[in-house]
C-alpha positions, 0 to 999 in steps of 0.5 A: 349734698344734692343726692338728697333731692331726688324726684320724690323729695322734690315732689314732696317739696312741691306738695309741702309748698302748696300746703303752706300756700293753702294754710297762709291764703285761707287763714289770711282771708278768713282773718281779714274777714274777721279782723278788718271789721273787728278793727273798725269796731275797735276804732269806732268805740274808742274814746272820741270815736263815732260810736264811743263806748268805753266799756265795750271797747275795753272788753273787746280790746282785752279779749283781742290782747289776750289772744295776741299775748298767747304764744302760738305754739301754746294756742295750737295745743290749747284749742285742739279740742275746738280744732277737732270739733270743726275739722274732725282732726287735730293734724293736717292742713285743714286743722292748722288753719283753725289756730292760724286764723284765731291767732291772725284775726286779733293781730290784724284787727289791731293793725287795722285799728292803728291804720284808722287812727291815722285818718285825719279827724277833720275828714270824719267831722266834715262827714258828720257835719254833712249828716253822714251815717256811721256806715257812710263814714266807714265805707266812704271816709275811714276805709278809703283813706286808711286803705294803704295802711290796711293793706300794709297790715294784711301784708304783715299778717300774711308774713307772720302767718308764714312763720306760724304755719312753719311752727304748725309743722311741729304738731303735724300741721303739714306744709314746709314746717312739717317737712323741715321737722320730719326730714331735716331734723328727725332724719338728720338731713340738714340739706332739707332743713336749709332748703326749707328755710331758703324757700320760706325766705323767698316766699316771704320776700315775694309776699312782702314785695307784692304788699309794698308794691300794692301799698305804693300804688294805693298811696298814689291813687 
């Protein structure tokens, strides 16, 4: 069984793990840069929000839900022309980051919006009564109070991205998913497939554990 794991194969595992880290890390960072402001905007423009605007909120919410409801494997294929336009290729780690980011940003936006809803409305009203601007309410009330929930949402998104990155291997996206498909499935090496699954499980456990620890630290600040 262990004869499969030669030095070249172990090196391939290391390379694939690094590609997965890059895909999850880069797409997660970009998704946070896009998703957090989008989630804040959805919260502000919702009914009863500081910038209440129901028509705009519905349009933006519809767009977010449309992307979220699209199965990732279909999204991967559907935006290949856009991916090729941005990266010059439709395969590889860089190309996989594009659909990963597009899938993760709306998902994160909804999680951020949910976290902001948990903030005590009285705190916002008190800030408004003292003449705070919208920017001050966002940066000094909403985000600090919702930070543990936002971090938990980012953690959930990163865990989801790990699964998505493995799925991206189905179209040559690189990473552990690509390794599992090419060697575990196409070359009939179940040991490799099992090893990929174990590594992904450990990776997710580490991500979730780190996120839970940070949430606890922030909740007791």
